[in-house]
C-alpha positions as CSV (number, residue, x, y, z in Angstrom):
1,M,2.9,-38.6,62.0
2,N,4.2,-38.4,58.5
3,Q,7.4,-36.8,59.7
4,L,7.9,-39.6,62.3
5,A,7.4,-42.2,59.5
6,A,9.9,-40.5,57.3
7,L,12.4,-40.3,60.2
8,F,11.9,-44.0,61.0
9,T,12.3,-45.0,57.4
10,F,15.5,-42.9,57.0
11,R,17.1,-44.4,60.2
12,S,16.3,-47.9,59.0
13,F,18.8,-47.5,56.1
14,S,22.3,-48.9,56.6
15,K,25.3,-46.5,56.8
16,N,26.3,-47.3,53.2
17,D,22.7,-46.8,51.9
18,K,22.5,-43.4,53.6
19,R,25.7,-42.3,51.9
20,K,24.3,-43.4,48.5
21,L,21.0,-41.6,49.2
22,G,22.9,-38.4,50.0
23,V,24.9,-38.5,46.8
24,W,21.7,-39.0,44.7
25,A,20.0,-36.1,46.5
26,F,22.9,-33.8,45.9
27,V,23.0,-34.7,42.2
28,S,19.2,-34.2,41.8
29,C,19.3,-30.8,43.4
30,S,22.2,-29.7,41.2
31,L,20.4,-30.8,38.0
32,M,17.3,-28.8,39.1
33,V,19.4,-25.7,39.7
34,I,21.3,-26.0,36.4
35,S,18.0,-26.6,34.5
36,F,16.4,-23.6,36.0
37,Y,19.1,-21.2,34.8
38,A,19.7,-22.9,31.5
39,L,16.0,-22.8,30.3
40,P,15.2,-19.9,27.9
41,R,13.3,-17.0,29.3
42,A,10.2,-18.0,27.4
43,Y,9.9,-21.2,29.6
44,L,9.4,-19.0,32.6
45,S,6.3,-17.4,31.2
46,P,2.8,-18.9,31.8
47,L,1.9,-22.2,30.3
48,P,0.8,-22.2,26.6
49,A,-2.8,-20.9,26.1
50,T,-5.3,-22.4,23.8
51,L,-6.7,-20.2,21.1
52,N,-9.8,-21.3,19.1
53,L,-9.5,-19.6,15.7
54,E,-12.9,-21.1,14.7
55,T,-11.8,-22.5,11.4
56,S,-14.3,-24.4,9.3
57,R,-13.0,-27.6,10.8
58,N,-13.2,-26.2,14.4
59,V,-9.5,-26.8,14.9
60,N,-8.2,-25.8,18.3
61,I,-4.7,-24.3,17.8
62,V,-2.2,-24.4,20.6
63,M,0.4,-21.7,20.5
64,S,3.0,-20.3,22.8
65,S,2.0,-17.5,25.1
66,V,4.0,-15.0,22.9
67,V,1.9,-15.9,19.9
68,T,-1.3,-15.6,21.8
69,S,-0.4,-12.1,23.2
70,C,0.3,-11.0,19.6
71,V,-3.2,-12.0,18.6
72,K,-4.8,-10.4,21.6
73,K,-3.0,-7.1,20.9
74,K,-5.0,-6.9,17.6
75,A,-8.3,-7.4,19.3
76,K,-7.9,-4.6,21.8
77,G,-9.0,-1.2,20.5
78,D,-7.4,-1.6,17.0
79,A,-3.8,-1.0,17.9
80,R,-2.9,-0.3,14.3
81,I,-4.5,3.1,14.5
82,S,-2.7,4.2,17.7
83,S,0.7,3.0,16.5
84,Q,2.8,5.7,14.7
85,K,5.5,3.2,13.6
86,P,4.7,1.7,10.1
87,V,6.8,-1.3,10.7
88,T,8.0,-3.0,13.9
89,K,11.3,-4.9,13.8
90,P,12.5,-6.9,16.9
91,K,15.8,-5.7,18.4
92,K,17.4,-9.0,17.9
93,F,15.9,-10.1,14.6
94,G,16.8,-13.4,13.1
95,Q,18.8,-12.9,9.9
96,R,17.2,-15.8,8.1
97,L,13.7,-14.4,8.3
98,E,15.0,-11.0,7.2
99,Q,16.2,-12.7,4.0
100,I,12.6,-13.2,2.8
101,C,11.5,-9.6,3.8
102,N,12.9,-6.3,2.4
103,L,13.1,-3.4,4.7
104,S,15.5,-1.3,2.6
105,D,13.0,-0.2,-0.1
106,P,12.3,3.6,0.4
107,R,8.6,3.3,-0.4
108,S,7.4,0.0,1.1
109,D,8.3,-3.0,3.2
110,Y,7.4,-6.3,1.6
111,C,8.0,-10.1,2.0
112,E,8.2,-12.7,-0.7
113,I,7.7,-16.1,0.9
114,K,7.9,-19.5,-0.8
115,G,7.1,-22.7,1.1
116,D,4.3,-23.6,3.5
117,V,2.6,-20.2,4.3
118,R,-0.6,-20.0,6.3
119,V,-2.7,-16.9,6.7
120,H,-5.2,-16.3,9.4
121,G,-6.7,-13.0,8.5
122,N,-9.0,-12.5,11.4
123,S,-6.0,-12.4,13.8
124,S,-3.8,-10.7,11.2
125,T,-1.2,-13.5,11.5
126,I,0.9,-15.2,8.9
127,F,2.6,-18.5,9.8
128,I,5.6,-19.5,7.8
129,A,5.6,-23.2,8.6
130,S,8.3,-24.2,6.1
131,P,10.1,-21.5,4.1
132,S,11.7,-23.5,1.2
133,R,14.1,-20.7,0.3
134,L,15.8,-20.9,3.7
135,G,16.1,-24.7,4.2
136,N,14.6,-26.8,6.9
137,N,16.0,-25.5,10.2
138,L,14.7,-21.9,10.3
139,E,14.0,-20.9,13.9
140,Q,12.6,-17.5,14.8
141,K,14.0,-16.7,18.3
142,D,12.4,-13.4,19.0
143,A,9.1,-11.6,18.7
144,P,7.0,-11.8,15.5
145,W,8.0,-9.5,12.7
146,R,5.3,-7.0,11.7
147,I,4.4,-5.4,8.4
148,R,1.7,-2.9,7.2
149,P,1.2,-3.9,3.5
150,Y,0.7,-0.4,2.0
151,A,3.2,1.4,-0.2
152,R,3.8,4.7,1.6
153,K,5.8,3.6,4.6
154,G,7.3,7.0,5.5
155,D,3.8,8.5,6.0
156,Y,2.6,7.8,9.6
157,T,-0.9,9.0,8.8
158,A,-1.3,6.6,5.9
159,M,0.3,3.7,7.8
160,G,-1.9,4.4,10.8
161,R,-4.9,3.6,8.6
162,T,-3.3,0.3,7.5
163,R,-3.8,-3.0,9.3
164,E,-0.7,-4.6,10.8
165,F,0.2,-8.2,10.1
166,S,2.5,-10.4,12.2
167,L,4.8,-12.9,10.6
168,I,5.7,-16.0,12.7
169,A,8.3,-18.3,11.2
170,S,9.1,-21.8,12.4
171,S,10.0,-24.8,10.2
172,A,11.3,-26.6,13.3
173,A,7.9,-26.3,15.0
174,T,9.4,-24.2,17.8
175,F,9.0,-20.6,18.8
176,S,11.3,-19.0,21.4
177,G,12.3,-22.5,22.3
178,R,8.8,-23.7,22.9
179,E,6.5,-26.0,21.0
180,L,4.4,-24.3,18.3
181,I,1.6,-26.2,16.7
182,V,1.1,-24.5,13.3
183,P,-2.6,-24.2,12.5
184,N,-4.1,-26.7,10.1
185,C,-5.2,-25.5,6.6
186,S,-8.8,-24.7,6.0
187,K,-8.3,-23.9,2.4
188,N,-5.3,-24.8,0.1
189,H,-4.6,-22.5,-2.8
190,R,-2.8,-23.8,-5.9
191,V,-1.8,-20.4,-7.2
192,P,0.3,-17.7,-5.5
193,G,-1.2,-15.0,-3.3
194,I,-0.6,-11.3,-2.8
195,L,-1.7,-9.6,0.4
196,F,-2.1,-5.8,0.2
197,S,-4.1,-3.0,1.8
198,S,-6.6,-0.7,0.3
199,G,-6.4,1.4,3.5
200,G,-4.0,4.3,3.9
201,Y,-5.0,7.1,1.5
202,A,-6.9,4.8,-0.9
203,G,-10.1,6.5,-1.9
204,N,-8.1,9.6,-3.1
205,H,-7.8,9.0,-6.9
206,F,-4.1,9.9,-7.0
207,H,-3.2,7.6,-4.2
208,D,-5.4,4.8,-5.5
209,F,-3.1,4.6,-8.5
210,S,0.2,5.7,-7.0
211,D,0.0,3.6,-3.8
212,V,-2.1,0.6,-4.8
213,V,-3.1,0.0,-8.5
214,I,0.3,0.6,-10.2
215,P,2.3,-1.4,-7.6
216,L,-0.3,-4.2,-7.8
217,Y,0.2,-4.3,-11.5
218,V,3.9,-4.4,-11.2
219,N,3.8,-7.2,-8.6
220,S,1.2,-9.4,-10.3
221,R,1.3,-8.9,-14.1
222,H,4.0,-11.6,-14.6
223,L,1.7,-14.2,-13.0
224,K,-0.7,-13.9,-16.0
225,R,-3.9,-13.7,-13.8
226,K,-3.0,-16.9,-11.9
227,V,-2.9,-15.2,-8.6
228,K,-5.2,-14.6,-5.7
229,F,-5.5,-11.2,-4.0
230,L,-6.0,-11.0,-0.3
231,V,-7.1,-7.5,0.6
232,T,-6.9,-6.0,4.1
233,D,-8.7,-2.8,5.1
234,M,-11.1,-3.6,2.2
235,K,-13.9,-1.2,1.3
236,P,-16.6,-2.6,-1.0
237,W,-16.9,0.6,-2.9
238,W,-13.2,0.6,-3.6
239,L,-13.4,-2.9,-4.9
240,A,-16.3,-1.9,-7.2
241,K,-14.4,1.1,-8.5
242,F,-11.4,-1.0,-9.6
243,R,-13.2,-4.2,-10.5
244,V,-12.0,-4.0,-14.1
245,V,-8.4,-3.7,-13.1
246,L,-8.6,-6.4,-10.5
247,R,-10.3,-8.8,-12.9
248,A,-7.7,-8.1,-15.6
249,L,-4.9,-9.0,-13.1
250,S,-6.5,-12.0,-11.5
251,K,-9.2,-14.5,-12.6
252,Y,-10.2,-15.2,-9.0
253,D,-12.5,-13.5,-6.6
254,V,-10.8,-11.1,-4.2
255,I,-10.5,-12.4,-0.6
256,D,-11.5,-10.0,2.2
257,I,-8.9,-11.4,4.5
258,D,-9.8,-9.3,7.6
259,K,-13.1,-10.9,8.3
260,N,-12.0,-14.4,7.2
261,R,-11.6,-17.0,9.9
262,Q,-10.2,-19.7,7.7
263,I,-6.6,-20.7,7.5
264,H,-5.5,-19.9,3.9
265,C,-2.5,-21.9,2.8
266,F,-0.2,-21.0,-0.1
267,R,3.1,-22.2,-1.5
268,S,4.0,-18.7,-2.5
269,L,2.8,-15.4,-0.9
270,I,3.8,-11.8,-1.4
271,V,3.0,-9.5,1.6
272,G,3.0,-5.8,0.7
273,L,3.8,-4.3,-2.6
274,R,7.1,-3.3,-4.1
275,A,6.6,0.3,-5.4
276,S,8.6,3.0,-7.1
277,N,9.8,5.9,-5.0
278,K,8.4,8.2,-7.7
279,E,4.8,9.0,-7.9
280,L,2.6,7.3,-10.6
281,S,5.6,5.3,-11.7
282,T,6.6,1.6,-12.1
283,Y,9.3,-0.1,-10.1
284,S,12.2,-0.5,-12.6
285,P,14.1,-3.3,-10.9
286,M,11.1,-5.6,-11.4
287,A,12.0,-5.8,-15.1
288,S,15.1,-7.8,-14.3
289,S,13.4,-9.8,-11.6
290,Y,10.8,-11.3,-13.9
291,G,12.2,-10.7,-17.4
292,I,9.3,-8.4,-18.3
293,S,9.3,-4.7,-19.2
294,Y,7.4,-2.7,-16.6
295,T,7.5,0.8,-17.9
296,I,4.6,3.2,-17.1
297,G,3.8,3.1,-20.8
298,N,3.2,-0.7,-20.4
299,F,0.8,0.1,-17.6
300,T,-1.2,2.6,-19.6
301,S,-1.4,0.2,-22.5
302,F,-2.7,-2.4,-20.0
303,L,-5.4,0.0,-18.9
304,R,-6.5,0.7,-22.5
305,S,-6.8,-3.0,-23.0
306,A,-8.6,-3.8,-19.7
307,Y,-11.1,-1.0,-20.2
308,S,-11.5,-1.7,-23.9
309,L,-10.5,1.8,-24.8
310,Q,-10.5,2.6,-28.6
311,R,-7.7,5.1,-29.1
312,D,-4.0,4.4,-28.7
313,T,-2.9,7.7,-30.1
314,A,-4.3,11.3,-30.0
315,I,-5.3,13.2,-33.2
316,Q,-2.5,14.5,-35.4
317,L,-3.5,17.6,-37.2
318,S,-2.2,18.8,-40.5
319,V,-2.1,22.4,-41.9
320,D,-5.4,22.3,-43.7
321,D,-7.1,19.9,-41.3
322,N,-10.7,20.8,-40.6
323,R,-11.1,18.3,-37.8
324,K,-11.8,19.6,-34.3
325,P,-9.6,18.2,-31.5
326,R,-11.6,17.3,-28.4
327,L,-10.8,19.1,-25.2
328,L,-11.8,17.9,-21.7
329,I,-12.1,20.3,-18.8
330,I,-12.1,18.4,-15.5
331,L,-14.2,20.3,-13.0
332,R,-14.0,20.2,-9.2
333,K,-16.7,20.7,-6.6
334,R,-15.3,21.8,-3.3
335,T,-11.7,23.3,-3.6
336,R,-9.6,24.7,-6.3
337,V,-12.7,25.3,-8.4
338,F,-12.7,27.0,-11.8
339,I,-15.0,30.0,-10.9
340,N,-15.3,31.1,-14.6
341,K,-15.6,27.8,-16.3
342,D,-18.1,29.1,-18.8
343,E,-15.6,31.7,-20.0
344,I,-12.9,29.0,-20.4
345,E,-15.2,26.8,-22.4
346,A,-16.2,29.6,-24.7
347,E,-12.6,30.6,-25.4
348,A,-11.7,27.0,-26.2
349,R,-14.5,26.7,-28.7
350,I,-13.5,30.0,-30.4
351,L,-10.0,28.5,-30.9
352,G,-11.5,25.4,-32.6
353,Y,-11.9,22.8,-29.9
354,E,-14.8,20.5,-29.3
355,V,-15.3,21.0,-25.6
356,V,-16.4,18.6,-22.9
357,A,-16.6,19.9,-19.3
358,T,-17.4,17.5,-16.5
359,E,-16.4,16.4,-13.0
360,A,-14.7,13.0,-12.8
361,M,-17.4,10.3,-12.8
362,E,-17.8,7.8,-10.0
363,N,-18.2,5.1,-12.6
364,L,-14.6,4.7,-13.6
365,D,-15.5,2.4,-16.5
366,E,-17.5,5.2,-18.2
367,F,-15.1,8.0,-17.3
368,A,-12.1,6.1,-18.7
369,K,-13.9,6.1,-22.1
370,V,-14.6,9.8,-21.9
371,V,-11.0,10.6,-21.1
372,N,-9.7,8.3,-23.9
373,S,-11.9,10.1,-26.4
374,V,-10.2,13.5,-26.0
375,D,-6.9,14.9,-27.3
376,V,-6.3,17.7,-24.7
377,M,-7.2,17.5,-21.0
378,V,-7.3,20.7,-18.8
379,G,-7.4,20.3,-15.1
380,M,-6.6,22.0,-11.8
381,H,-3.7,20.5,-9.8
382,G,-5.4,17.7,-7.9
383,A,-6.5,14.1,-7.9
384,G,-8.7,14.5,-10.9
385,L,-5.7,15.0,-13.1
386,T,-4.7,11.4,-12.4
387,N,-7.3,10.4,-15.0
388,F,-4.7,11.2,-17.7
389,V,-3.7,7.5,-17.3
390,F,-6.6,6.8,-19.7
391,L,-5.5,9.4,-22.4
392,P,-4.2,8.2,-25.7
393,Q,-0.5,8.6,-26.3
394,R,0.7,12.0,-27.5
395,A,-2.3,13.7,-26.0
396,V,-1.8,17.0,-24.2
397,V,-2.2,17.6,-20.5
398,V,-2.7,21.2,-19.3
399,Q,-2.1,21.5,-15.6
400,V,-3.4,24.6,-14.0
401,V,-1.2,25.3,-11.0
402,P,-2.8,27.3,-8.1
403,L,-0.8,29.7,-6.0
404,G,1.9,28.0,-3.9
405,L,1.6,24.5,-5.4
406,E,4.4,24.6,-8.0
407,W,6.6,22.3,-6.1
408,L,3.9,19.6,-6.0
409,A,2.9,20.0,-9.6
410,K,6.1,18.8,-11.2
411,N,6.6,15.5,-9.3
412,D,3.0,14.6,-9.0
413,Y,1.9,15.1,-12.5
414,E,4.4,16.6,-15.0
415,V,7.1,13.9,-14.6
416,P,4.6,11.0,-14.8
417,A,2.7,12.5,-17.8
418,L,5.9,12.8,-19.8
419,S,6.9,9.3,-18.9
420,M,3.5,8.1,-20.3
421,N,4.3,9.6,-23.7
422,L,1.9,12.5,-23.1
423,R,2.7,16.2,-23.7
424,H,2.5,18.5,-20.6
425,L,1.8,22.2,-20.4
426,E,1.8,24.1,-17.1
427,Y,-0.2,27.2,-16.5
428,K,0.9,28.9,-13.3
429,I,-1.7,31.4,-12.1
430,N,-0.9,34.9,-10.9
431,A,-1.9,36.0,-7.4
432,N,-4.8,38.1,-8.8
433,E,-6.3,34.9,-10.3
434,S,-6.5,33.3,-6.9
435,T,-9.4,33.9,-4.5
436,L,-6.7,34.1,-1.8
437,S,-6.2,37.7,-3.1
438,E,-9.7,38.5,-1.8
439,Q,-8.8,37.1,1.7
440,Y,-5.3,38.6,2.3
441,P,-3.6,42.0,1.8
442,R,-1.5,42.3,-1.4
443,D,1.8,42.3,0.6
444,D,0.9,39.3,2.8
445,P,3.4,36.4,2.6
446,V,0.5,34.1,1.7
447,L,0.4,35.9,-1.7
448,T,4.0,37.1,-2.1
449,S,5.9,34.1,-0.7
450,P,4.0,30.9,-0.3
451,S,7.2,28.9,0.2
452,S,7.9,31.0,3.4
453,V,4.5,30.0,4.7
454,L,5.5,26.4,4.3
455,T,8.9,26.7,5.8
456,K,8.0,28.9,8.8
457,R,4.5,27.7,9.6
458,G,4.6,24.1,8.4
459,W,2.3,21.8,6.4
460,P,-0.6,22.0,8.9
461,A,-0.9,25.7,8.2
462,F,0.0,25.5,4.5
463,K,-2.5,22.9,3.5
464,P,-5.7,24.6,4.6
465,I,-4.7,27.9,2.9
466,Y,-3.5,26.7,-0.5
467,L,-5.3,23.4,-1.0
468,D,-8.5,23.8,0.9
469,R,-9.5,27.5,0.7
470,Q,-8.3,28.5,-2.8
471,N,-10.3,28.7,-5.9
472,V,-9.2,30.1,-9.3
473,R,-10.6,32.7,-11.7
474,L,-8.5,32.2,-14.9
475,D,-7.4,35.3,-16.8
476,V,-8.9,33.9,-20.1
477,S,-6.9,36.3,-22.3
478,R,-3.7,35.1,-20.6
479,F,-4.7,31.5,-20.7
480,R,-5.4,31.7,-24.5
481,S,-1.7,31.3,-25.4
482,T,-1.6,28.0,-23.5
483,L,-4.6,26.7,-25.5
484,W,-2.8,27.8,-28.7
485,K,0.3,25.9,-27.6
486,A,-1.7,22.7,-27.1
487,L,-3.0,23.0,-30.7
488,D,0.6,23.5,-31.9
489,L,1.6,20.3,-30.2
490,L,-1.2,18.4,-31.9
491,H,0.2,19.5,-35.2
492,E,3.7,18.1,-34.4
493,R,4.8,14.8,-35.8
């Protein structure tokens, strides 16, 4: 019936009207075909989904399907652990967004964003609504840029333990050609923010300082405590351990951004931390960036101030000096243990030292004061040696190097110690001082050629042998000359 009505209606037109109708039909169909092929690929995806971020204002945020899929990816089985790539960069990445992010640093990727920046930690998403440095017509045309804010980007294990954040930039309120309604602010911050991770290898004392604390100092010191720290992968015990440092760098409470459902808005935000490519070192280009000196000596001075440590310089002995220099022996529990620690203590006392022997304390506030009170620190190669950051200047660090670890000893501790205006002595043990001599024949490559074990069998085989299953029984008679040398250095002017 409808078809008959349509036919009757069409036939009722005049010949001239039919010609006009045909022309209009042709034009309309042509426009539809052109529009279909001209539309961006994103328009062919499903309609925008609605994502309730459950802010304090119960704001419903409408985003493109691309943004929504990015957020969903975080929710499924913690994709950051399975990914082996520390940073994901779109194949056709917009050059303008790259201007605010640095991928070339050998140690870390980081972004310095100024403008209207909004952080939704619960979905690990950062919206750059209006980046002032780049003008008003920034348009990100591809997938979000992703960053893991931890300063060891070449290490897939560490980065696999670091939460990934997505950066979505759009000052023109578009994303892949589609409308993007940027989420409303739940909380506006009047001071800059720094977003960083305490994941990765944090918890190991060496990595705490080399990967997090020193880079955080370098990136925030110029702000004179007027900065808010947004911490991802946050562990309450880590926060408690470094509460003195964090309070000295910021007068605000730390924000645990992962569990936070609010939209935090900043006019300036640093994501990730610029870090030196050398261990336990500052990032020298920062000095020119902010007009402030960022030597590692400045950092150790900052620590002495933050922890209210009393001594800036170690004892200086004279020829007829009756004072006893204090010597600290840092003990270890599980691996690379001093088996004959009592003999070592006794020998040091005979030479005139006042000896303190202890494991590193969990309470860093207290242990910093213990370390600062001594003039010589003796320790096995390992994370405990990192506590030399609390020593007074011109103190002596004696690093006992177990079998096979000479190549690590120099870069991890000798070079940083010297840069901190400390004196460094190295005691390399002989094979017969290692408990490995009780586990392998004398001519085994494990004892005669540790480097060949590393090159032929790799790190997975090397580490358990030399770092995990080796203890040390020092030849006290041989070690005596190193203790004498430390005394000589305390006499030098």
